[in-house]
C-alpha positions, 0 to 999 in steps of 0.5 A: 937123296937118302930117305934114311937121313931125311933132315925134314922127317919129324924129330930130325936135325938140330934145328927144326924148320918151325924155329927158323925166323923166330929169333926175335921172339927167342931174344925178347924172352931172354930179355924178359928173364934178365929183367925179372931175375933183376927184380924189375917189372915185367909181364908174363907172355902169350903166343897166338897163331893158327895151327901149323905155325910152330907155336909148340915148337917155340914154346918148347924153345922158350923153356929150353932158354929158360932152363939154360938161365937155370930157371925152374920150369914146368910145362903142360897142355890144357884140355877141354873139360880138364881142371887145372889143379893136377897138370898145374901142380905137376908142372910146379913140382918139376919147376921147384925141383929144377931150382936146385934148392937145398933141401930144407923146411922151406922146400918141404913147406912149398912142396906141401903146398903144391901137394895141398893144391893138387889134392883139392881136386877131389874134395871129400875124397878119403885119403886113401882115395886121393891122387898122389902127385908124387911129392914126399912132403906132407900137404900143408893145411890152410894154404892153396887148398881153400877150394876157390881155384883163384885164391889157391893159385894166388897163394901157390904162385906166391909161395913158389915165387918166394922160394925162387927169390930166395936162391935168386932164380925164377920159375916159368910155367908153359901152358900150351892150347891155353884157350882150352882152359875153363872160365874159372881157370883162365880167371885164376891165372889172370888173378895170380899173374896180377899178384905176381906183378904187384909183388915183383916175384920171379914167376911168369906164365908163358901160354900159347893158343889160338888167335882168339886167346886174347879175347878169352883172357880179356873176357875173363878179366878186364885188366888182362891186357896189362898182365900179358905180352902179346906175340902173334906167330904167323907164317914165315917170310920168304927169307926165313922159309928159304933158311928152314929148307937150306939149313937142314940140307946144308948139314947133309951137303945138299942144296936147293935151287932158287926155283925149287925154293920158289916152288916150295913157298908157293906150295906151303905159304910159308907155314912151318908144318907144310914146309916140314911136310913137303920137305920130307917128301921132296927129299925122299923123291928127289934123285940128287942135289940140287933139288929142283922145281920139277922135284917139287912138282913131282913130290907135291901130290905125296905131300898133299896126300900125307897132309890130307890124311894127318893134318886135315883129315884127322880134324875133319873126322872129328866133325859131325855131318851137320858140322861138316856142312857148316865147314864146307859153307865157310870154304865155298864163301871164301870163293865168293869173298875173294877179290879179283886176283886174290888167293882164296886161302888169303881170305880170313873170316866169314860172316856167320849170317852169310853162312846161314843164307848160303845154306838157306837156314836161320842163324839160330839153327846153326848155333849148335854146329858153330859152337861144337866146332869152336869147342873142338878148335876147328874154328875161331871167332876173332870178332863178333859175328865172324868165324875163321878156320884155325887150320891154314889152307883147311878151306882148300882141303874141304873144296877139294873134297867136294 
């Protein structure tokens, strides 16, 4: 097959593999936009799932849907230890510009509020030293600049929502890696979304994050479950995974044999990132169409080597020796947890007490390693006393290394 025209290479094609099987989420989001634009009550949205299931790609697709509906949109990726003021201000600045509102005092006022909100990121700084968000309007004093992020975000969303309502449109802010927001910022978003639901203003937040994100929101505000519509993004079904492979191939006048599709699903587990990684290597090495199961077998070592470096290895390298010991213990325990006939990779969480026993250590002595891995996003805790990998097949990778 022609490697130059590889439809599975990153960024190739009109429909990336990660979007296959997500029609339900896209259709539901269109309904949400329509309801809000008509002034009817609706909740913001939260997408959760493991790494590699295509949350970011779906988030971008949802943003494109909002843009086509002529909404104002902005997006940013949360990062640990980063405050929310600057990225949120930049996202809202883009959203207001996308609204296409004619220039006037009201627009200048809202832009000035966004600027005041952003510049409060540097309390006490001299005027010449303050960060400039690229907004020409003067900062509005006394609005969204109290220094309390919860008060300020509520005021900011209220003013932006009022502007959007005036032109009969809406504003959607998309936040990726939302679990990395600081506690105060999470609380502020919950409070702002609560205010928006009370006032029926056309502004929503669409967040994406790891499986424990709902617990993060709930720990911040007890009423968070009423503010968001939660959607779990999982690996693809067999039919959707087949479509993810077949559609790009058909664009290049090629096809997959039924046996090859079966072999691909067995190798990838239906995870979109793996489907794209294996698809790229199989396409490069397959001599002709239709692609066969033998082609998959020959290309699998290349795909596994690529994943070992770029997907698994890059994360493993971020861990300290003590943290790697913790990760390996999780992987080894999964083998013991697996029931007869069960795929080890299907074992979910493991008990933290069992990890301590496995390593012959006291549970308290392992807390620093566990907490560091949680902060690095390599593991998550869906329930008290249990932890799991955020990366699919990470246990398999770790066992292969040892």
